[in-house]
PDB file of N, H, CA, C and O in Angstrom:
ATOM      1  N   MET A   1      68.358  80.118  49.366  1.00  0.00           N
ATOM      2  CA  MET A   1      67.605  78.666  49.078  1.00  0.00           C
ATOM      3  C   MET A   1      66.064  79.088  49.362  1.00  0.00           C
ATOM      4  O   MET A   1      65.687  79.875  50.230  1.00  0.00           O
ATOM      5  N   THR A   2      65.364  78.474  48.550  1.00  0.00           N
ATOM      6  H   THR A   2      65.670  77.835  47.844  1.00  0.00           H
ATOM      7  CA  THR A   2      64.146  78.407  48.910  1.00  0.00           C
ATOM      8  C   THR A   2      63.366  77.512  49.309  1.00  0.00           C
ATOM      9  O   THR A   2      63.515  76.445  48.713  1.00  0.00           O
ATOM     10  N   ARG A   3      62.221  77.534  50.456  1.00  0.00           N
ATOM     11  H   ARG A   3      62.100  78.401  50.940  1.00  0.00           H
ATOM     12  CA  ARG A   3      61.873  76.227  51.287  1.00  0.00           C
ATOM     13  C   ARG A   3      61.288  75.446  49.890  1.00  0.00           C
ATOM     14  O   ARG A   3      61.188  75.868  48.738  1.00  0.00           O
ATOM     15  N   PRO A   4      60.891  73.914  50.583  1.00  0.00           N
ATOM     16  CA  PRO A   4      60.000  73.189  49.967  1.00  0.00           C
ATOM     17  C   PRO A   4      58.637  73.787  49.791  1.00  0.00           C
ATOM     18  O   PRO A   4      58.418  74.507  50.765  1.00  0.00           O
ATOM     19  N   ARG A   5      57.756  73.788  49.058  1.00  0.00           N
ATOM     20  H   ARG A   5      57.934  73.203  48.267  1.00  0.00           H
ATOM     21  CA  ARG A   5      56.187  74.219  48.972  1.00  0.00           C
ATOM     22  C   ARG A   5      55.489  73.252  49.983  1.00  0.00           C
ATOM     23  O   ARG A   5      55.379  72.065  49.677  1.00  0.00           O
ATOM     24  N   ARG A   6      54.973  73.755  51.275  1.00  0.00           N
ATOM     25  H   ARG A   6      55.062  74.720  51.524  1.00  0.00           H
ATOM     26  CA  ARG A   6      54.188  72.427  51.768  1.00  0.00           C
ATOM     27  C   ARG A   6      52.878  71.528  51.098  1.00  0.00           C
ATOM     28  O   ARG A   6      52.142  72.142  50.326  1.00  0.00           O
ATOM     29  N   THR A   7      52.714  70.728  51.257  1.00  0.00           N
ATOM     30  H   THR A   7      53.312  70.229  51.885  1.00  0.00           H
ATOM     31  CA  THR A   7      51.502  70.100  50.829  1.00  0.00           C
ATOM     32  C   THR A   7      49.844  70.771  50.933  1.00  0.00           C
ATOM     33  O   THR A   7      49.581  71.809  51.540  1.00  0.00           O
ATOM     34  N   LEU A   8      49.200  70.226  50.464  1.00  0.00           N
ATOM     35  H   LEU A   8      49.414  69.383  49.971  1.00  0.00           H
ATOM     36  CA  LEU A   8      47.650  71.163  50.450  1.00  0.00           C
ATOM     37  C   LEU A   8      46.967  70.247  51.995  1.00  0.00           C
ATOM     38  O   LEU A   8      46.027  70.599  52.707  1.00  0.00           O
ATOM     39  N   ALA A   9      47.659  69.277  52.095  1.00  0.00           N
ATOM     40  H   ALA A   9      48.423  68.991  51.517  1.00  0.00           H
ATOM     41  CA  ALA A   9      47.315  68.770  53.687  1.00  0.00           C
ATOM     42  C   ALA A   9      48.104  69.567  54.859  1.00  0.00           C
ATOM     43  O   ALA A   9      47.611  69.702  55.978  1.00  0.00           O
ATOM     44  N   GLU A  10      49.342  70.071  54.509  1.00  0.00           N
ATOM     45  H   GLU A  10      49.743  69.961  53.599  1.00  0.00           H
ATOM     46  CA  GLU A  10      49.590  70.668  55.585  1.00  0.00           C
ATOM     47  C   GLU A  10      49.225  72.036  55.571  1.00  0.00           C
ATOM     48  O   GLU A  10      49.051  72.601  56.651  1.00  0.00           O
ATOM     49  N   GLN A  11      49.094  72.610  54.577  1.00  0.00           N
ATOM     50  H   GLN A  11      49.235  72.151  53.700  1.00  0.00           H
ATOM     51  CA  GLN A  11      48.613  74.099  54.422  1.00  0.00           C
ATOM     52  C   GLN A  11      46.754  74.127  54.903  1.00  0.00           C
ATOM     53  O   GLN A  11      46.075  75.148  55.004  1.00  0.00           O
ATOM     54  N   LEU A  12      46.371  72.969  55.087  1.00  0.00           N
ATOM     55  H   LEU A  12      46.923  72.139  55.005  1.00  0.00           H
ATOM     56  CA  LEU A  12      45.025  73.182  55.831  1.00  0.00           C
ATOM     57  C   LEU A  12      45.061  72.699  57.307  1.00  0.00           C
ATOM     58  O   LEU A  12      44.130  72.825  58.101  1.00  0.00           O
ATOM     59  N   GLY A  13      46.121  72.198  57.532  1.00  0.00           N
ATOM     60  H   GLY A  13      46.878  72.095  56.887  1.00  0.00           H
ATOM     61  CA  GLY A  13      46.108  71.878  58.609  1.00  0.00           C
ATOM     62  C   GLY A  13      45.780  70.617  59.425  1.00  0.00           C
ATOM     63  O   GLY A  13      45.726  70.597  60.655  1.00  0.00           O
ATOM     64  N   GLY A  14      45.550  69.487  58.553  1.00  0.00           N
ATOM     65  H   GLY A  14      45.594  69.503  57.554  1.00  0.00           H
ATOM     66  CA  GLY A  14      44.987  68.338  58.683  1.00  0.00           C
ATOM     67  C   GLY A  14      44.980  67.419  57.537  1.00  0.00           C
ATOM     68  O   GLY A  14      45.811  67.546  56.638  1.00  0.00           O
ATOM     69  N   PRO A  15      43.930  66.341  57.520  1.00  0.00           N
ATOM     70  CA  PRO A  15      43.673  65.257  56.556  1.00  0.00           C
ATOM     71  C   PRO A  15      42.864  66.188  55.691  1.00  0.00           C
ATOM     72  O   PRO A  15      42.446  67.206  56.245  1.00  0.00           O
ATOM     73  N   LEU A  16      42.616  66.024  54.594  1.00  0.00           N
ATOM     74  H   LEU A  16      42.955  65.198  54.145  1.00  0.00           H
ATOM     75  CA  LEU A  16      41.763  66.198  53.128  1.00  0.00           C
ATOM     76  C   LEU A  16      40.623  65.699  53.617  1.00  0.00           C
ATOM     77  O   LEU A  16      40.325  64.624  54.137  1.00  0.00           O
ATOM     78  N   PRO A  17      39.921  66.876  53.302  1.00  0.00           N
ATOM     79  CA  PRO A  17      38.395  66.551  53.377  1.00  0.00           C
ATOM     80  C   PRO A  17      37.840  65.657  51.900  1.00  0.00           C
ATOM     81  O   PRO A  17      38.406  65.860  50.826  1.00  0.00           O
ATOM     82  N   THR A  18      36.842  64.806  52.005  1.00  0.00           N
ATOM     83  H   THR A  18      36.382  64.641  52.877  1.00  0.00           H
ATOM     84  CA  THR A  18      36.706  63.486  51.233  1.00  0.00           C
ATOM     85  C   THR A  18      36.574  63.997  49.559  1.00  0.00           C
ATOM     86  O   THR A  18      36.922  63.166  48.720  1.00  0.00           O
ATOM     87  N   GLY A  19      36.105  65.271  49.105  1.00  0.00           N
ATOM     88  H   GLY A  19      35.823  65.946  49.786  1.00  0.00           H
ATOM     89  CA  GLY A  19      35.775  65.935  48.212  1.00  0.00           C
ATOM     90  C   GLY A  19      37.164  66.352  47.095  1.00  0.00           C
ATOM     91  O   GLY A  19      37.362  66.183  45.892  1.00  0.00           O
ATOM     92  N   ILE A  20      38.020  67.031  48.333  1.00  0.00           N
ATOM     93  H   ILE A  20      37.860  67.169  49.310  1.00  0.00           H
ATOM     94  CA  ILE A  20      39.088  67.283  47.864  1.00  0.00           C
ATOM     95  C   ILE A  20      40.435  66.222  47.689  1.00  0.00           C
ATOM     96  O   ILE A  20      41.413  66.561  47.022  1.00  0.00           O
ATOM     97  N   GLU A  21      40.341  64.839  48.409  1.00  0.00           N
ATOM     98  H   GLU A  21      39.547  64.564  48.951  1.00  0.00           H
ATOM     99  CA  GLU A  21      41.066  63.793  48.550  1.00  0.00           C
ATOM    100  C   GLU A  21      40.823  63.067  46.765  1.00  0.00           C
ATOM    101  O   GLU A  21      41.691  62.381  46.225  1.00  0.00           O
ATOM    102  N   ALA A  22      39.672  63.370  46.203  1.00  0.00           N
ATOM    103  H   ALA A  22      38.968  63.927  46.642  1.00  0.00           H
ATOM    104  CA  ALA A  22      39.205  62.722  45.534  1.00  0.00           C
ATOM    105  C   ALA A  22      39.736  62.984  44.064  1.00  0.00           C
ATOM    106  O   ALA A  22      39.740  62.175  43.136  1.00  0.00           O
ATOM    107  N   LEU A  23      40.302  64.642  44.057  1.00  0.00           N
ATOM    108  H   LEU A  23      40.299  65.299  44.810  1.00  0.00           H
ATOM    109  CA  LEU A  23      40.659  65.226  43.309  1.00  0.00           C
ATOM    110  C   LEU A  23      42.168  64.344  42.532  1.00  0.00           C
ATOM    111  O   LEU A  23      42.959  63.536  43.016  1.00  0.00           O
ATOM    112  N   ALA A  24      42.083  64.835  41.436  1.00  0.00           N
ATOM    113  H   ALA A  24      41.439  65.491  41.042  1.00  0.00           H
ATOM    114  CA  ALA A  24      43.255  64.379  40.833  1.00  0.00           C
ATOM    115  C   ALA A  24      44.669  65.202  41.729  1.00  0.00           C
ATOM    116  O   ALA A  24      44.576  66.187  42.462  1.00  0.00           O
ATOM    117  N   ASP A  25      45.851  64.475  41.397  1.00  0.00           N
ATOM    118  H   ASP A  25      45.927  63.676  40.802  1.00  0.00           H
ATOM    119  CA  ASP A  25      47.246  65.079  41.845  1.00  0.00           C
ATOM    120  C   ASP A  25      47.388  66.244  41.508  1.00  0.00           C
ATOM    121  O   ASP A  25      47.920  67.072  42.247  1.00  0.00           O
ATOM    122  N   GLU A  26      46.892  66.539  40.217  1.00  0.00           N
ATOM    123  H   GLU A  26      46.460  65.867  39.617  1.00  0.00           H
ATOM    124  CA  GLU A  26      47.037  67.756  39.243  1.00  0.00           C
ATOM    125  C   GLU A  26      46.467  69.048  40.162  1.00  0.00           C
ATOM    126  O   GLU A  26      46.937  70.105  40.581  1.00  0.00           O
ATOM    127  N   HIS A  27      45.612  68.578  40.205  1.00  0.00           N
ATOM    128  H   HIS A  27      45.231  67.719  39.864  1.00  0.00           H
ATOM    129  CA  HIS A  27      44.328  69.735  40.903  1.00  0.00           C
ATOM    130  C   HIS A  27      44.452  69.612  41.979  1.00  0.00           C
ATOM    131  O   HIS A  27      43.943  70.526  42.627  1.00  0.00           O
ATOM    132  N   LYS A  28      45.157  68.489  42.810  1.00  0.00           N
ATOM    133  H   LYS A  28      45.571  67.747  42.283  1.00  0.00           H
ATOM    134  CA  LYS A  28      45.203  69.242  44.382  1.00  0.00           C
ATOM    135  C   LYS A  28      46.461  70.093  44.489  1.00  0.00           C
ATOM    136  O   LYS A  28      46.613  70.924  45.385  1.00  0.00           O
ATOM    137  N   GLU A  29      47.398  69.837  43.490  1.00  0.00           N
ATOM    138  H   GLU A  29      47.275  69.163  42.762  1.00  0.00           H
ATOM    139  CA  GLU A  29      48.597  70.287  43.199  1.00  0.00           C
ATOM    140  C   GLU A  29      48.478  72.309  43.150  1.00  0.00           C
ATOM    141  O   GLU A  29      49.205  73.177  43.635  1.00  0.00           O
ATOM    142  N   LEU A  30      47.259  72.370  42.359  1.00  0.00           N
ATOM    143  H   LEU A  30      46.669  71.666  41.966  1.00  0.00           H
ATOM    144  CA  LEU A  30      47.060  73.653  41.764  1.00  0.00           C
ATOM    145  C   LEU A  30      46.227  74.242  42.774  1.00  0.00           C
ATOM    146  O   LEU A  30      46.488  75.442  42.861  1.00  0.00           O
ATOM    147  N   LEU A  31      45.068  73.776  43.803  1.00  0.00           N
ATOM    148  H   LEU A  31      44.856  72.802  43.733  1.00  0.00           H
ATOM    149  CA  LEU A  31      44.639  74.297  44.450  1.00  0.00           C
ATOM    150  C   LEU A  31      45.272  74.539  45.989  1.00  0.00           C
ATOM    151  O   LEU A  31      44.880  75.110  47.007  1.00  0.00           O
ATOM    152  N   GLY A  32      46.341  73.869  45.636  1.00  0.00           N
ATOM    153  H   GLY A  32      46.660  73.405  44.810  1.00  0.00           H
ATOM    154  CA  GLY A  32      47.399  74.425  47.140  1.00  0.00           C
ATOM    155  C   GLY A  32      48.134  75.337  46.594  1.00  0.00           C
ATOM    156  O   GLY A  32      48.665  76.123  47.379  1.00  0.00           O
ATOM    157  N   GLU A  33      48.336  75.480  45.439  1.00  0.00           N
ATOM    158  H   GLU A  33      47.905  74.842  44.802  1.00  0.00           H
ATOM    159  CA  GLU A  33      49.217  76.536  44.651  1.00  0.00           C
ATOM    160  C   GLU A  33      48.253  78.200  45.168  1.00  0.00           C
ATOM    161  O   GLU A  33      48.785  79.187  45.676  1.00  0.00           O
ATOM    162  N   ALA A  34      46.902  78.049  44.858  1.00  0.00           N
ATOM    163  H   ALA A  34      46.470  77.248  44.445  1.00  0.00           H
ATOM    164  CA  ALA A  34      46.085  78.739  44.853  1.00  0.00           C
ATOM    165  C   ALA A  34      46.069  79.569  46.358  1.00  0.00           C
ATOM    166  O   ALA A  34      46.295  80.764  46.554  1.00  0.00           O
ATOM    167  N   LEU A  35      45.747  78.584  47.268  1.00  0.00           N
ATOM    168  H   LEU A  35      45.564  77.613  47.109  1.00  0.00           H
ATOM    169  CA  LEU A  35      45.914  78.679  48.476  1.00  0.00           C
ATOM    170  C   LEU A  35      47.223  79.180  49.007  1.00  0.00           C
ATOM    171  O   LEU A  35      47.052  79.711  50.104  1.00  0.00           O
ATOM    172  N   HIS A  36      48.101  79.191  48.728  1.00  0.00           N
ATOM    173  H   HIS A  36      48.240  78.760  47.836  1.00  0.00           H
ATOM    174  CA  HIS A  36      49.159  79.739  49.068  1.00  0.00           C
ATOM    175  C   HIS A  36      49.251  81.347  48.557  1.00  0.00           C
ATOM    176  O   HIS A  36      49.496  82.299  49.297  1.00  0.00           O
ATOM    177  N   ALA A  37      48.998  81.406  47.129  1.00  0.00           N
ATOM    178  H   ALA A  37      48.799  80.633  46.528  1.00  0.00           H
ATOM    179  CA  ALA A  37      48.886  82.437  46.890  1.00  0.00           C
ATOM    180  C   ALA A  37      48.008  83.702  47.577  1.00  0.00           C
ATOM    181  O   ALA A  37      48.351  84.838  47.906  1.00  0.00           O
ATOM    182  N   ALA A  38      46.516  82.875  47.655  1.00  0.00           N
ATOM    183  H   ALA A  38      46.238  81.952  47.389  1.00  0.00           H
ATOM    184  CA  ALA A  38      45.791  83.661  48.560  1.00  0.00           C
ATOM    185  C   ALA A  38      46.062  84.026  50.019  1.00  0.00           C
ATOM    186  O   ALA A  38      45.592  85.003  50.602  1.00  0.00           O
ATOM    187  N   ARG A  39      46.881  83.113  50.525  1.00  0.00           N
ATOM    188  H   ARG A  39      47.264  82.320  50.051  1.00  0.00           H
ATOM    189  CA  ARG A  39      47.094  83.609  51.951  1.00  0.00           C
ATOM    190  C   ARG A  39      48.536  84.416  51.939  1.00  0.00           C
ATOM    191  O   ARG A  39      48.943  84.777  53.043  1.00  0.00           O
ATOM    192  N   ARG A  40      49.239  84.689  50.930  1.00  0.00           N
ATOM    193  H   ARG A  40      48.908  84.395  50.033  1.00  0.00           H
ATOM    194  CA  ARG A  40      50.158  85.556  50.609  1.00  0.00           C
ATOM    195  C   ARG A  40      49.699  86.870  50.306  1.00  0.00           C
ATOM    196  O   ARG A  40      50.176  87.776  50.989  1.00  0.00           O
ATOM    197  N   ARG A  41      48.753  87.202  49.297  1.00  0.00           N
ATOM    198  H   ARG A  41      48.366  86.466  48.742  1.00  0.00           H
ATOM    199  CA  ARG A  41      47.986  88.569  49.307  1.00  0.00           C
ATOM    200  C   ARG A  41      47.300  88.622  50.358  1.00  0.00           C
ATOM    201  O   ARG A  41      47.099  89.803  50.640  1.00  0.00           O
ATOM    202  N   GLN A  42      46.727  87.764  51.255  1.00  0.00           N
ATOM    203  H   GLN A  42      46.890  86.805  51.026  1.00  0.00           H
ATOM    204  CA  GLN A  42      45.950  87.863  52.644  1.00  0.00           C
ATOM    205  C   GLN A  42      47.121  88.695  53.456  1.00  0.00           C
ATOM    206  O   GLN A  42      47.074  89.912  53.637  1.00  0.00           O
ATOM    207  N   ALA A  43      47.895  88.062  53.791  1.00  0.00           N
ATOM    208  H   ALA A  43      47.933  87.073  53.644  1.00  0.00           H
ATOM    209  CA  ALA A  43      49.335  88.512  54.519  1.00  0.00           C
ATOM    210  C   ALA A  43      49.622  89.814  54.106  1.00  0.00           C
ATOM    211  O   ALA A  43      49.681  90.631  55.025  1.00  0.00           O
ATOM    212  N   ALA A  44      49.851  90.306  52.780  1.00  0.00           N
ATOM    213  H   ALA A  44      49.804  89.642  52.034  1.00  0.00           H
ATOM    214  CA  ALA A  44      50.169  91.509  52.633  1.00  0.00           C
ATOM    215  C   ALA A  44      49.366  92.620  52.971  1.00  0.00           C
ATOM    216  O   ALA A  44      49.725  93.641  53.556  1.00  0.00           O
ATOM    217  N   ALA A  45      47.770  92.202  52.367  1.00  0.00           N
ATOM    218  H   ALA A  45      47.478  91.372  51.891  1.00  0.00           H
ATOM    219  CA  ALA A  45      46.845  93.136  53.282  1.00  0.00           C
ATOM    220  C   ALA A  45      46.794  93.638  54.545  1.00  0.00           C
ATOM    221  O   ALA A  45      46.716  94.800  54.943  1.00  0.00           O
ATOM    222  N   LEU A  46      46.859  92.447  55.202  1.00  0.00           N
ATOM    223  H   LEU A  46      46.922  91.503  54.878  1.00  0.00           H
ATOM    224  CA  LEU A  46      47.030  92.886  56.341  1.00  0.00           C
ATOM    225  C   LEU A  46      48.098  93.554  56.736  1.00  0.00           C
ATOM    226  O   LEU A  46      47.817  94.422  57.562  1.00  0.00           O
ATOM    227  N   ALA A  47      49.244  93.481  56.454  1.00  0.00           N
ATOM    228  H   ALA A  47      49.473  92.776  55.782  1.00  0.00           H
ATOM    229  CA  ALA A  47      50.528  94.286  56.700  1.00  0.00           C
ATOM    230  C   ALA A  47      50.237  95.905  56.649  1.00  0.00           C
ATOM    231  O   ALA A  47      50.481  96.781  57.479  1.00  0.00           O
ATOM    232  N   THR A  48      49.473  95.976  55.041  1.00  0.00           N
ATOM    233  H   THR A  48      49.274  95.264  54.367  1.00  0.00           H
ATOM    234  CA  THR A  48      49.452  97.604  54.498  1.00  0.00           C
ATOM    235  C   THR A  48      48.131  98.001  55.517  1.00  0.00           C
ATOM    236  O   THR A  48      48.422  98.983  56.199  1.00  0.00           O
ATOM    237  N   ALA A  49      46.769  97.489  55.788  1.00  0.00           N
ATOM    238  H   ALA A  49      46.532  96.691  55.234  1.00  0.00           H
ATOM    239  CA  ALA A  49      46.157  97.714  56.774  1.00  0.00           C
ATOM    240  C   ALA A  49      46.816  98.273  58.083  1.00  0.00           C
ATOM    241  O   ALA A  49      46.619  99.342  58.660  1.00  0.00           O
ATOM    242  N   ALA A  50      47.678  97.205  58.388  1.00  0.00           N
ATOM    243  H   ALA A  50      47.838  96.336  57.919  1.00  0.00           H
ATOM    244  CA  ALA A  50      47.982  97.871  59.783  1.00  0.00           C
ATOM    245  C   ALA A  50      48.975  98.800  59.696  1.00  0.00           C
ATOM    246  O   ALA A  50      49.168  99.505  60.687  1.00  0.00           O
ATOM    247  N   GLU A  51      49.777  98.983  58.535  1.00  0.00           N
ATOM    248  H   GLU A  51      49.620  98.411  57.731  1.00  0.00           H
ATOM    249  CA  GLU A  51      50.069 100.026  58.454  1.00  0.00           C
ATOM    250  C   GLU A  51      49.427 101.430  58.361  1.00  0.00           C
ATOM    251  O   GLU A  51      49.647 102.401  59.084  1.00  0.00           O
ATOM    252  N   GLY A  52      48.716 101.338  57.475  1.00  0.00           N
ATOM    253  H   GLY A  52      48.537 100.549  56.888  1.00  0.00           H
ATOM    254  CA  GLY A  52      47.754 102.414  57.264  1.00  0.00           C
ATOM    255  C   GLY A  52      47.219 102.794  58.747  1.00  0.00           C
ATOM    256  O   GLY A  52      47.282 103.989  59.035  1.00  0.00           O
ATOM    257  N   SER A  53      46.767 102.017  59.591  1.00  0.00           N
ATOM    258  H   SER A  53      46.716 101.046  59.357  1.00  0.00           H
ATOM    259  CA  SER A  53      46.266 102.434  61.070  1.00  0.00           C
ATOM    260  C   SER A  53      46.902 103.155  61.859  1.00  0.00           C
ATOM    261  O   SER A  53      46.459 103.858  62.767  1.00  0.00           O
ATOM    262  N   LEU A  54      48.051 102.982  61.500  1.00  0.00           N
ATOM    263  H   LEU A  54      48.410 102.411  60.762  1.00  0.00           H
ATOM    264  CA  LEU A  54      49.269 104.319  62.467  1.00  0.00           C
ATOM    265  C   LEU A  54      48.841 106.075  61.657  1.00  0.00           C
ATOM    266  O   LEU A  54      49.223 107.174  62.058  1.00  0.00           O
ATOM    267  N   ASP A  55      48.028 105.791  60.556  1.00  0.00           N
ATOM    268  H   ASP A  55      47.717 104.898  60.231  1.00  0.00           H
ATOM    269  CA  ASP A  55      47.963 107.211  60.337  1.00  0.00           C
ATOM    270  C   ASP A  55      46.915 107.939  60.918  1.00  0.00           C
ATOM    271  O   ASP A  55      46.836 109.144  60.682  1.00  0.00           O
ATOM    272  N   TYR A  56      45.880 107.233  61.839  1.00  0.00           N
ATOM    273  H   TYR A  56      45.944 106.254  62.031  1.00  0.00           H
ATOM    274  CA  TYR A  56      45.204 107.337  63.097  1.00  0.00           C
ATOM    275  C   TYR A  56      46.191 107.722  64.720  1.00  0.00           C
ATOM    276  O   TYR A  56      45.760 108.408  65.647  1.00  0.00           O
ATOM    277  N   VAL A  57      47.212 107.219  64.671  1.00  0.00           N
ATOM    278  H   VAL A  57      47.563 106.662  63.918  1.00  0.00           H
ATOM    279  CA  VAL A  57      48.179 107.545  65.569  1.00  0.00           C
ATOM    280  C   VAL A  57      48.907 108.962  65.609  1.00  0.00           C
ATOM    281  O   VAL A  57      49.433 109.394  64.584  1.00  0.00           O
ATOM    282  N   PRO A  58      48.925 109.468  66.447  1.00  0.00           N
ATOM    283  CA  PRO A  58      49.885 110.929  66.630  1.00  0.00           C
ATOM    284  C   PRO A  58      51.151 110.384  66.266  1.00  0.00           C
ATOM    285  O   PRO A  58      51.554 109.231  66.418  1.00  0.00           O
ATOM    286  N   PHE A  59      51.874 111.634  65.631  1.00  0.00           N
ATOM    287  H   PHE A  59      51.546 112.571  65.507  1.00  0.00           H
ATOM    288  CA  PHE A  59      53.326 111.388  64.858  1.00  0.00           C
ATOM    289  C   PHE A  59      54.312 110.831  65.947  1.00  0.00           C
ATOM    290  O   PHE A  59      55.142 109.930  65.826  1.00  0.00           O
ATOM    291  N   PHE A  60      53.993 111.624  67.076  1.00  0.00           N
ATOM    292  H   PHE A  60      53.319 112.355  67.174  1.00  0.00           H
ATOM    293  CA  PHE A  60      55.323 111.312  68.012  1.00  0.00           C
ATOM    294  C   PHE A  60      55.245 110.030  68.549  1.00  0.00           C
ATOM    295  O   PHE A  60      56.320 109.547  68.902  1.00  0.00           O
ATOM    296  N   LEU A  61      53.979 109.184  68.737  1.00  0.00           N
ATOM    297  H   LEU A  61      53.105 109.577  68.450  1.00  0.00           H
ATOM    298  CA  LEU A  61      53.718 108.040  69.182  1.00  0.00           C
ATOM    299  C   LEU A  61      53.896 106.718  68.452  1.00  0.00           C
ATOM    300  O   LEU A  61      54.248 105.660  68.973  1.00  0.00           O
ATOM    301  N   ARG A  62      53.616 106.917  67.229  1.00  0.00           N
ATOM    302  H   ARG A  62      53.330 107.776  66.805  1.00  0.00           H
ATOM    303  CA  ARG A  62      54.073 106.136  66.094  1.00  0.00           C
ATOM    304  C   ARG A  62      55.056 105.067  66.119  1.00  0.00           C
ATOM    305  O   ARG A  62      54.776 103.940  65.710  1.00  0.00           O
ATOM    306  N   GLY A  63      56.221 105.383  66.595  1.00  0.00           N
ATOM    307  H   GLY A  63      56.448 106.298  66.927  1.00  0.00           H
ATOM    308  CA  GLY A  63      57.452 104.184  66.381  1.00  0.00           C
ATOM    309  C   GLY A  63      57.226 103.259  67.851  1.00  0.00           C
ATOM    310  O   GLY A  63      57.734 102.149  68.008  1.00  0.00           O
ATOM    311  N   ALA A  64      56.332 103.975  68.914  1.00  0.00           N
ATOM    312  H   ALA A  64      55.919 104.877  68.786  1.00  0.00           H
ATOM    313  CA  ALA A  64      56.353 103.407  70.335  1.00  0.00           C
ATOM    314  C   ALA A  64      55.074 102.123  70.069  1.00  0.00           C
ATOM    315  O   ALA A  64      55.010 100.927  70.351  1.00  0.00           O
ATOM    316  N   VAL A  65      54.167 103.085  69.394  1.00  0.00           N
ATOM    317  H   VAL A  65      54.218 104.058  69.165  1.00  0.00           H
ATOM    318  CA  VAL A  65      53.194 102.001  68.360  1.00  0.00           C
ATOM    319  C   VAL A  65      53.520 101.023  67.928  1.00  0.00           C
ATOM    320  O   VAL A  65      53.050  99.929  68.241  1.00  0.00           O
ATOM    321  N   ARG A  66      54.518 101.255  67.006  1.00  0.00           N
ATOM    322  H   ARG A  66      54.900 102.143  66.751  1.00  0.00           H
ATOM    323  CA  ARG A  66      54.954 100.284  66.082  1.00  0.00           C
ATOM    324  C   ARG A  66      55.768  98.690  66.757  1.00  0.00           C
ATOM    325  O   ARG A  66      55.719  97.483  66.523  1.00  0.00           O
ATOM    326  N   LYS A  67      56.552  99.724  67.790  1.00  0.00           N
ATOM    327  H   LYS A  67      56.592 100.705  67.980  1.00  0.00           H
ATOM    328  CA  LYS A  67      57.143  98.636  68.641  1.00  0.00           C
ATOM    329  C   LYS A  67      56.131  97.820  69.449  1.00  0.00           C
ATOM    330  O   LYS A  67      56.409  96.634  69.625  1.00  0.00           O
ATOM    331  N   ALA A  68      54.958  98.314  69.979  1.00  0.00           N
ATOM    332  H   ALA A  68      54.732  99.277  69.837  1.00  0.00           H
ATOM    333  CA  ALA A  68      54.548  97.513  71.133  1.00  0.00           C
ATOM    334  C   ALA A  68      53.567  96.424  70.162  1.00  0.00           C
ATOM    335  O   ALA A  68      53.455  95.241  70.483  1.00  0.00           O
ATOM    336  N   VAL A  69      52.848  97.036  68.875  1.00  0.00           N
ATOM    337  H   VAL A  69      52.939  97.997  68.614  1.00  0.00           H
ATOM    338  CA  VAL A  69      52.133  95.878  68.195  1.00  0.00           C
ATOM    339  C   VAL A  69      53.330  94.992  67.529  1.00  0.00           C
ATOM    340  O   VAL A  69      52.966  93.817  67.497  1.00  0.00           O
ATOM    341  N   GLY A  70      54.281  95.119  67.134  1.00  0.00           N
ATOM    342  H   GLY A  70      54.577  96.074  67.160  1.00  0.00           H
ATOM    343  CA  GLY A  70      55.727  94.113  66.773  1.00  0.00           C
ATOM    344  C   GLY A  70      55.335  94.538  64.876  1.00  0.00           C
ATOM    345  O   GLY A  70      54.902  93.701  64.084  1.00  0.00           O
ATOM    346  N   LEU A  71      55.634  96.011  64.526  1.00  0.00           N
ATOM    347  H   LEU A  71      55.986  96.691  65.169  1.00  0.00           H
ATOM    348  CA  LEU A  71      55.295  95.929  62.987  1.00  0.00           C
ATOM    349  C   LEU A  71      56.555  96.676  62.895  1.00  0.00           C
ATOM    350  O   LEU A  71      56.992  97.015  61.795  1.00  0.00           O
TER     351      LEU A  71
END
């Protein structure tokens, strides 16, 4: 089951700035979708960077480090 998409205001964590509030509903929806997609890309990039950082940890310690940092 998929979760319903959060509104733009929910994604931003508060009331919309006046300039964004003045946009048409379809534009606010497009902006919300773009923000959602950007956050997904950012999360994927952060996960990749976190895994890549383990290359600098000795092999025998990687499991413990993964567990300690929650990877």
